[in-house]
C-alpha positions as CSV (number, residue, x, y, z in Angstrom):
1,X,19.4,35.9,-11.8
2,X,20.4,32.2,-11.9
3,X,20.0,30.2,-15.1
4,X,17.0,28.3,-13.7
5,X,15.2,31.5,-12.6
6,X,15.9,33.0,-16.1
7,X,14.4,30.0,-17.8
8,X,11.3,30.1,-15.6
9,X,10.9,33.8,-16.1
10,X,11.0,33.4,-19.9
11,X,8.8,30.3,-20.0
12,X,6.3,29.2,-17.4
13,X,6.6,25.5,-16.6
14,X,2.9,24.9,-17.5
15,X,3.5,26.5,-20.9
16,X,5.9,23.8,-22.0
17,X,3.1,21.3,-22.9
18,X,3.0,22.3,-26.6
19,X,6.8,21.7,-26.9
20,X,6.4,18.4,-25.1
21,X,3.8,17.2,-27.5
22,X,5.8,18.4,-30.5
23,X,8.8,16.5,-29.2
24,X,6.6,13.5,-28.8
25,X,6.0,13.6,-32.6
26,X,9.4,14.8,-33.7
27,X,11.8,13.2,-31.2
28,X,13.1,14.1,-27.7
29,X,16.3,15.5,-29.3
30,X,14.3,18.4,-30.6
31,X,13.6,19.8,-27.1
32,X,15.3,23.0,-26.2
33,X,18.1,22.1,-23.7
34,X,16.8,24.9,-21.5
35,X,13.3,23.3,-21.5
36,X,14.2,19.7,-20.6
37,X,14.0,20.7,-16.9
38,X,10.6,22.3,-17.4
39,X,9.1,19.0,-18.3
40,X,9.1,18.4,-14.6
41,X,6.0,20.6,-14.4
42,X,4.3,17.7,-16.2
43,X,5.9,15.0,-14.1
44,X,8.8,14.1,-16.4
45,X,12.4,13.7,-15.2
46,X,15.1,12.8,-17.8
47,X,17.0,9.7,-16.9
48,X,20.7,10.1,-16.0
49,X,21.6,8.2,-19.1
50,X,20.5,11.0,-21.4
51,X,19.2,8.6,-24.0
52,X,15.6,9.8,-24.3
53,X,14.1,7.8,-21.4
54,X,12.2,9.6,-18.7
55,X,10.6,8.9,-15.3
56,X,6.9,9.9,-15.1
57,X,5.4,10.8,-11.7
58,X,1.7,10.7,-11.4
59,X,-0.2,12.5,-8.6
60,X,-2.4,10.5,-6.3
61,X,-4.2,12.8,-3.8
62,X,-3.5,11.3,-0.3
63,X,-2.7,8.0,-2.1
64,X,-6.4,7.1,-2.7
65,X,-7.1,5.2,-6.0
66,X,-10.2,3.9,-7.7
67,X,-10.1,0.4,-9.3
68,X,-10.1,2.0,-12.8
69,X,-7.0,4.1,-11.7
70,X,-5.2,1.0,-10.4
71,X,-5.8,-0.9,-13.6
72,X,-4.8,2.1,-15.7
73,X,-1.5,2.6,-13.9
74,X,-0.7,-1.1,-14.1
75,X,-1.4,-1.0,-17.8
76,X,0.8,2.1,-18.4
77,X,3.7,0.5,-16.5
78,X,3.3,-2.8,-18.3
79,X,3.2,-1.3,-21.8
80,X,5.5,1.6,-21.5
81,X,7.6,1.2,-18.3
82,X,9.1,-2.3,-18.7
83,X,6.6,-3.7,-16.2
84,X,7.8,-1.9,-13.1
85,X,6.1,0.9,-11.0
86,X,7.4,2.6,-7.9
87,X,5.5,3.9,-4.9
88,X,6.9,7.1,-3.4
89,X,7.0,8.7,0.0
90,X,4.5,11.3,-1.2
91,X,1.8,8.7,-2.0
92,X,2.5,8.9,-5.8
93,X,3.4,6.5,-8.5
94,X,6.6,6.7,-10.6
95,X,7.2,4.8,-13.8
96,X,10.6,4.7,-15.5
97,X,11.7,4.0,-19.1
98,X,9.1,6.3,-20.5
99,X,9.7,7.7,-24.0
100,X,8.2,10.9,-25.1
101,X,6.4,9.4,-28.2
102,X,4.2,7.5,-25.7
103,X,3.2,10.6,-23.7
104,X,0.1,11.6,-25.6
105,X,-1.4,8.1,-25.1
106,X,-0.3,8.0,-21.5
107,X,-1.8,11.4,-20.7
108,X,-5.1,10.5,-22.4
109,X,-5.3,7.3,-20.3
110,X,-4.6,9.3,-17.1
111,X,-7.2,11.9,-18.0
112,X,-9.9,9.3,-18.6
113,X,-9.6,8.0,-15.0
114,X,-9.1,11.4,-13.3
115,X,-5.4,11.2,-12.7
116,X,-2.8,13.8,-13.7
117,X,1.0,14.4,-13.7
118,X,0.6,18.2,-13.8
119,X,2.5,19.7,-11.0
120,X,4.0,16.3,-9.8
121,X,7.5,17.8,-10.0
122,X,9.1,21.2,-10.5
123,X,8.9,24.5,-8.6
124,X,5.2,24.2,-8.0
125,X,2.8,22.8,-5.5
126,X,3.4,19.0,-5.4
127,X,1.0,16.2,-4.6
128,X,-1.1,16.9,-1.5
129,X,-0.4,14.1,1.0
130,X,-2.4,13.0,4.0
131,X,-3.6,10.3,6.2
132,X,-3.6,6.9,4.5
133,X,-6.7,5.9,6.4
134,X,-8.7,9.1,5.8
135,X,-12.4,8.2,6.2
136,X,-11.7,4.7,7.2
137,X,-10.2,3.5,10.5
138,X,-9.0,6.4,12.6
139,X,-10.7,8.4,15.3
140,X,-11.0,11.2,12.7
141,X,-11.1,14.7,13.9
142,X,-12.0,16.2,10.5
143,X,-12.2,15.0,6.9
144,X,-8.6,15.6,5.7
145,X,-9.3,14.1,2.3
146,X,-12.0,16.6,1.3
147,X,-9.6,19.4,2.3
148,X,-6.8,17.9,0.3
149,X,-9.0,17.6,-2.8
150,X,-10.0,21.2,-2.4
151,X,-6.4,22.4,-2.2
152,X,-5.4,20.1,-5.1
153,X,-8.1,21.5,-7.3
154,X,-7.3,25.1,-6.4
155,X,-3.7,24.9,-7.3
156,X,-3.9,22.4,-10.3
157,X,-2.8,24.2,-13.5
158,X,-3.1,27.6,-11.7
159,X,-0.5,29.9,-13.2
160,X,-0.6,32.2,-10.3
161,X,1.4,29.6,-8.4
162,X,3.3,27.8,-11.1
163,X,6.6,29.7,-10.7
164,X,7.6,29.3,-7.1
165,X,11.2,29.7,-5.8
166,X,11.4,26.0,-5.3
167,X,9.2,22.9,-4.8
168,X,6.4,23.3,-2.3
169,X,4.9,20.4,-0.3
170,X,1.6,20.3,1.5
171,X,0.4,17.7,4.1
172,X,-3.2,17.6,5.4
173,X,-4.1,15.2,8.2
174,X,-7.5,15.0,9.8
175,X,-6.8,12.0,12.0
176,X,-6.0,12.1,15.7
177,X,-2.4,11.0,15.3
178,X,-1.3,13.0,12.3
179,X,0.4,10.3,10.3
180,X,1.2,12.4,7.2
181,X,4.6,13.6,8.4
182,X,3.5,17.2,8.3
183,X,6.5,18.3,10.3
184,X,8.7,17.8,7.2
185,X,6.4,19.6,4.8
186,X,6.3,23.3,3.7
187,X,2.7,23.4,4.8
188,X,1.3,21.1,7.5
189,X,-2.4,21.1,8.4
190,X,-3.1,18.8,11.3
191,X,-6.5,18.0,12.7
192,X,-7.6,19.9,15.8
193,X,-10.8,20.9,17.7
194,X,-11.2,24.5,18.8
195,X,-12.6,25.4,22.3
196,X,-16.1,26.0,20.8
197,X,-16.1,22.5,19.2
198,X,-15.2,23.6,15.7
199,X,-13.3,21.0,13.9
200,X,-10.4,22.1,11.6
201,X,-6.7,22.3,11.4
202,X,-3.6,23.8,13.1
203,X,-1.2,25.4,10.6
204,X,2.6,24.8,10.7
205,X,4.9,26.0,7.9
206,X,8.5,25.7,6.8
207,X,9.3,22.0,7.2
208,X,11.8,20.2,4.9
209,X,14.8,18.0,4.8
210,X,17.8,18.0,2.4
211,X,21.2,19.4,3.6
212,X,19.6,22.0,6.0
213,X,16.6,20.2,7.6
214,X,13.9,22.0,9.5
215,X,10.7,20.9,11.2
216,X,7.6,23.0,10.3
217,X,7.1,25.9,12.7
218,X,4.0,26.6,14.8
219,X,2.0,29.5,13.2
220,X,-0.6,29.9,16.0
221,X,-3.3,29.6,13.3
222,X,-6.5,27.5,13.3
223,X,-8.4,27.0,10.1
224,X,-11.7,25.6,9.3
225,X,-11.8,23.3,6.2
226,X,-13.6,26.0,4.3
227,X,-10.8,28.5,5.0
228,X,-7.9,26.2,3.9
229,X,-7.6,26.8,0.2
230,X,-7.8,30.6,0.5
231,X,-5.3,30.8,3.4
232,X,-2.9,28.3,1.9
233,X,-3.0,30.3,-1.4
234,X,-2.1,33.4,0.6
235,X,0.8,31.7,2.3
236,X,1.9,30.3,-1.1
237,X,1.7,33.9,-2.5
238,X,4.1,35.1,0.2
239,X,6.5,32.4,-0.7
240,X,6.2,33.1,-4.5
241,X,6.9,36.8,-3.9
242,X,9.9,36.3,-1.7
243,X,12.6,37.4,-4.1
244,X,15.3,36.7,-1.6
245,X,14.5,33.0,-2.0
246,X,15.3,33.1,-5.7
247,X,18.9,34.3,-5.2
248,X,20.4,30.9,-4.4
249,X,18.7,27.6,-5.2
250,X,20.1,26.0,-2.1
251,X,18.3,28.6,0.0
252,X,15.1,28.7,-1.9
253,X,12.7,26.6,0.2
254,X,10.0,28.2,2.4
255,X,11.9,27.1,5.5
256,X,14.5,29.7,4.8
257,X,11.9,32.5,4.6
258,X,10.6,31.4,8.0
259,X,14.2,31.5,9.3
260,X,14.6,35.1,8.1
261,X,11.4,36.7,9.2
262,X,10.1,34.3,11.9
263,X,6.6,32.8,12.3
264,X,5.2,35.9,14.0
265,X,6.0,38.3,11.1
266,X,4.8,35.7,8.6
267,X,1.5,35.4,10.5
268,X,1.0,39.2,10.3
269,X,1.7,39.2,6.5
270,X,-0.7,36.2,6.1
271,X,-3.5,38.1,7.9
272,X,-2.8,41.1,5.7
273,X,-3.1,39.1,2.6
274,X,-6.4,37.3,3.6
275,X,-7.8,40.6,4.9
276,X,-8.9,39.5,8.3
277,X,-7.6,38.2,11.7
278,X,-7.0,34.5,11.9
279,X,-8.1,32.4,14.8
280,X,-5.3,31.3,17.2
281,X,-4.2,27.7,17.0
282,X,-5.3,25.0,19.3
283,X,-2.5,24.3,21.7
284,X,-3.4,20.7,22.5
285,X,-2.6,18.9,19.3
286,X,-1.6,15.4,18.1
287,X,1.9,14.0,18.6
288,X,2.7,14.3,14.9
289,X,4.2,10.9,14.6
290,X,1.9,8.4,12.9
291,X,1.5,4.7,12.3
292,X,2.6,2.8,9.3
293,X,-0.7,1.0,8.8
294,X,0.7,-2.5,8.2
295,X,-1.4,-5.5,9.0
296,X,-5.1,-6.2,9.3
297,X,-6.7,-2.9,10.6
298,X,-10.2,-2.2,11.9
299,X,-12.3,0.4,10.1
300,X,-14.9,2.8,11.6
301,X,-17.5,0.6,10.0
302,X,-16.9,-2.7,11.8
303,X,-18.2,-4.7,8.9
304,X,-15.0,-3.9,7.0
305,X,-11.2,-4.2,7.4
306,X,-8.2,-2.6,5.8
307,X,-5.2,-4.9,5.0
308,X,-1.8,-3.1,4.8
309,X,1.1,-4.8,3.0
310,X,4.7,-4.0,2.6
311,X,6.1,-3.3,-0.9
312,X,9.8,-4.1,-0.7
313,X,11.7,-0.8,-1.3
314,X,8.5,0.6,-2.8
315,X,8.9,-1.3,-6.1
316,X,6.0,-3.2,-7.6
317,X,5.7,-5.2,-10.8
318,X,2.9,-4.0,-13.0
319,X,1.4,-7.5,-12.7
320,X,1.4,-7.2,-8.9
321,X,-0.4,-3.8,-9.1
322,X,-3.0,-5.4,-11.4
323,X,-3.2,-8.3,-9.1
324,X,-4.0,-6.0,-6.2
325,X,-6.8,-4.6,-8.2
326,X,-8.1,-8.1,-9.0
327,X,-8.0,-9.0,-5.3
328,X,-10.0,-5.9,-4.4
329,X,-12.6,-6.9,-6.9
330,X,-12.6,-10.6,-5.9
331,X,-12.9,-10.0,-2.2
332,X,-15.7,-7.4,-2.4
333,X,-13.9,-4.1,-1.9
334,X,-15.3,-0.8,-3.2
335,X,-14.4,0.2,-6.7
336,X,-14.3,3.9,-5.9
337,X,-11.7,3.3,-3.1
338,X,-9.8,0.2,-4.1
339,X,-6.2,0.9,-3.0
340,X,-4.3,3.3,-0.8
341,X,-0.6,4.3,-1.1
342,X,1.3,5.1,2.1
343,X,4.1,7.4,3.1
344,X,6.4,4.4,3.6
345,X,6.0,3.3,0.0
346,X,3.5,0.5,0.9
347,X,-0.1,-0.4,-0.1
348,X,-3.4,-0.9,1.6
349,X,-6.5,-2.7,0.5
350,X,-9.5,-1.0,2.2
351,X,-13.1,-2.0,2.4
352,X,-12.6,-5.7,2.7
353,X,-15.7,-7.3,4.2
354,X,-14.6,-8.8,7.6
355,X,-15.8,-12.2,6.6
356,X,-13.5,-12.2,3.5
357,X,-10.3,-11.3,5.3
358,X,-9.1,-14.8,6.0
359,X,-9.5,-15.8,2.4
360,X,-7.7,-12.7,1.3
361,X,-4.7,-13.4,3.6
362,X,-4.3,-16.8,1.9
363,X,-3.9,-15.2,-1.6
364,X,-0.3,-15.8,-2.9
365,X,0.1,-12.1,-3.7
366,X,-0.8,-11.0,-0.2
367,X,1.6,-13.5,1.2
368,X,4.3,-12.3,-1.1
369,X,3.8,-8.6,-0.3
370,X,2.9,-9.6,3.3
371,X,1.0,-7.8,6.1
372,X,3.3,-9.5,8.6
373,X,6.8,-8.3,7.5
374,X,10.1,-8.9,9.1
375,X,11.6,-6.2,11.4
376,X,13.8,-4.7,8.7
377,X,11.3,-5.1,5.8
378,X,8.7,-3.2,7.6
379,X,10.2,0.3,8.0
380,X,12.5,0.2,4.9
381,X,12.5,3.2,2.6
382,X,14.6,4.1,-0.4
383,X,14.9,6.7,-3.1
384,X,15.4,5.9,-6.8
385,X,19.2,5.9,-6.4
386,X,21.9,6.0,-9.0
387,X,20.0,3.6,-11.3
388,X,18.1,6.5,-12.8
389,X,18.8,9.7,-10.8
390,X,21.6,12.1,-11.8
391,X,22.0,13.4,-8.2
392,X,22.5,10.0,-6.5
393,X,25.9,8.9,-5.5
394,X,25.1,5.2,-4.9
395,X,22.7,2.5,-5.9
396,X,19.9,2.1,-3.3
397,X,17.0,-0.2,-4.1
398,X,18.7,-3.4,-4.9
399,X,21.2,-2.8,-2.1
400,X,18.5,-2.0,0.4
401,X,16.9,-5.4,-0.3
402,X,20.2,-7.0,0.4
403,X,20.7,-5.0,3.6
404,X,17.2,-5.9,5.0
405,X,17.8,-9.6,4.2
406,X,21.2,-9.6,5.9
407,X,20.0,-7.8,9.0
408,X,16.9,-10.1,9.3
409,X,19.2,-13.1,9.1
410,X,21.7,-11.7,11.7
411,X,19.8,-9.5,14.1
412,X,17.4,-11.1,16.7
413,X,14.4,-8.9,17.2
414,X,14.5,-7.9,20.8
415,X,12.5,-4.8,21.7
416,X,13.7,-2.8,18.7
417,X,10.2,-1.4,18.2
418,X,7.6,-2.7,15.8
419,X,7.9,0.4,13.6
420,X,11.7,0.5,13.5
421,X,12.7,2.6,10.5
422,X,15.7,2.1,8.2
423,X,15.9,4.6,5.4
424,X,18.5,4.6,2.5
425,X,19.0,7.8,0.5
426,X,21.2,8.0,-2.5
427,X,22.3,11.6,-1.8
428,X,21.8,14.5,0.6
429,X,18.5,15.5,-1.0
430,X,16.8,13.1,1.3
431,X,14.1,11.8,-1.0
432,X,14.1,8.7,1.2
433,X,13.8,10.9,4.3
434,X,16.9,9.4,6.0
435,X,17.1,12.2,8.5
436,X,13.9,11.1,10.3
437,X,14.8,7.4,10.4
438,X,16.0,5.4,13.4
439,X,19.0,4.5,11.2
440,X,19.4,6.6,8.1
441,X,21.9,5.9,5.4
442,X,23.1,8.6,2.9
443,X,25.1,7.8,-0.2
444,X,28.4,9.6,-0.6
445,X,31.7,9.0,-2.5
446,X,35.0,8.1,-0.9
447,X,38.4,8.0,-2.6
448,X,40.1,4.6,-2.1
449,X,43.5,3.9,-3.8
450,X,43.0,6.9,-6.1
451,X,39.5,6.0,-7.2
452,X,36.1,7.1,-6.0
453,X,33.9,4.3,-4.6
454,X,30.4,4.2,-3.3
455,X,30.3,4.9,0.5
456,X,27.7,5.9,3.1
457,X,27.3,8.3,6.0
458,X,25.1,6.8,8.8
459,X,22.8,8.7,11.0
460,X,21.1,7.5,14.2
461,X,18.2,8.7,16.2
462,X,15.9,10.5,13.8
463,X,12.2,10.5,14.5
464,X,9.0,12.5,14.4
465,X,6.6,12.6,17.3
466,X,6.2,14.8,20.4
467,X,9.9,15.7,20.6
468,X,11.0,15.3,17.0
469,X,14.7,15.1,16.1
470,X,16.8,14.7,13.1
471,X,19.3,11.9,13.2
472,X,22.9,12.6,14.0
473,X,25.7,11.5,11.6
474,X,27.7,9.1,13.8
475,X,30.1,7.7,11.2
476,X,31.1,9.0,7.7
477,X,32.1,7.5,4.4
478,X,31.7,3.8,5.2
479,X,32.9,1.9,2.1
480,X,30.0,0.0,0.5
481,X,31.7,-3.4,1.3
482,X,31.8,-2.5,5.0
483,X,28.2,-1.3,5.3
484,X,26.5,-4.5,6.3
485,X,29.0,-5.2,9.1
486,X,28.8,-1.6,10.3
487,X,25.0,-1.8,10.6
488,X,25.3,-5.1,12.4
489,X,27.7,-3.5,14.9
490,X,25.1,-0.8,15.5
491,X,22.4,-3.4,16.4
492,X,24.9,-5.4,18.5
493,X,25.7,-2.2,20.5
494,X,22.0,-1.7,21.1
495,X,21.5,-5.3,22.1
496,X,24.4,-5.1,24.5
497,X,23.6,-1.8,26.2
498,X,19.9,-1.1,26.1
499,X,17.8,-1.3,29.3
500,X,15.1,-4.0,29.6
501,X,12.1,-3.0,27.5
502,X,13.9,-0.1,25.9
503,X,13.3,0.3,22.2
504,X,16.1,1.3,19.8
505,X,14.4,4.7,19.4
506,X,14.4,5.3,23.1
507,X,18.0,4.0,23.5
508,X,19.2,6.3,20.7
509,X,17.4,9.3,22.3
510,X,19.4,9.0,25.5
511,X,22.7,8.1,23.8
512,X,25.2,10.7,22.8
513,X,26.2,10.7,19.1
514,X,29.9,10.7,20.1
515,X,29.4,7.4,21.9
516,X,28.3,5.8,18.7
517,X,31.1,7.4,16.8
518,X,33.7,6.2,19.3
519,X,32.3,2.6,19.3
520,X,31.9,2.4,15.5
521,X,35.2,4.0,14.3
522,X,37.7,1.3,13.4
523,X,40.8,1.2,15.5
524,X,43.8,1.7,13.2
525,X,46.7,-0.6,14.0
526,X,50.0,1.2,14.5
527,X,52.5,0.9,11.7
528,X,55.5,-1.2,12.9
């Protein structure tokens, strides 16, 4: 048994709360070293500095926030997080610089407005993600938000599922295009309509990224909204009981169980656990790609609009978050649905009366965050990076801002595609999802003149959609000082060789990885 599995067997992650509250009174140094990692079950990650500061992640089901929740999160970030709050690719909030003595007050504030950090991290069911525009603007097949809430409530603080082999991610999308990136989640529910007109979800399982990425596999199962919590619980039980997954942490995700037994055998076991046959899946399904929801968007109720804005590298000032809440109130939005967080670390203001949109667009904060971003601002994603994370090899957020500015200054947009995606991950864990980006950057280390320096592997051609593909590594260990020029060469190659009207994504799909490698590898001059 590995050390982590031994610790979890001795102390359930949800049982660490009394020790956490004691350490809040007596000092973080009094925590058992074995239990520092268990604080993740309550959303707390220790900073890589080891000086008593933590990151706190707060769940936001499908990214939907009330006005009270917006103002509460802004207040916590301002008072306890040095005025900064990060938006994540799982529609959550993260606040750094948290000290344990402030946790009782923070938890009390979260509870008052219906938010929680329980299960936000750790080997447990994480935040349930879904369509950013659920109930608003899509041609909605089924209410994915209601199903997400039901799943969230079923698993919240449920000790039957609090010691899983590894983290466990669930995506629920009821819209026609499936924008919630279900293909890279452990559980993917995507809206579908059965032949008899029943509205529900197709089930896929076993998606995930990191060093051995997989797309979620088709299970040939259709579920009604009412069935989802029970069946997902049964699937989670199969994963929980898979002892083989606990032998090596690098092979612990659900995707490896699917690799071993296959979807057909997994389906049989799922039916055995729920005690009845499951309806076959609906073969005609959405493309599983999704829109980024930036700009002024129509809603199903034509009296309202949603305004989607880019948050550069997902990092907001607390004052900006408070400002977004103020704008929602000022321009007549609904207090019970004031802000939405997206999968690309951006924000939406829904329920803006159509007659108020022009005035909203003139607000300085809206112009700063902008619903009309530049090409490289729009699809930019980053992880926390070396600034706080002990796994990261390189700094990401500040550098990504510099990269986007450089590329916007030097690359002339010419058919690249409005939703071009540039993702920058600090390590192979892929928190920035660099494997599904048009251009994905992964931080590594390279030895130069006897010293290790920050360097990057670059992938090209990742995307979701009808024929999903993980990006191919085309050049390795680019020193950090050569990164901008290497990226510029990539876009120059596209500009020089693409067909008329061909997007970067389409060009990359028909171009062999070796061609990129040959073109991008520096030619070494012969030694005289």
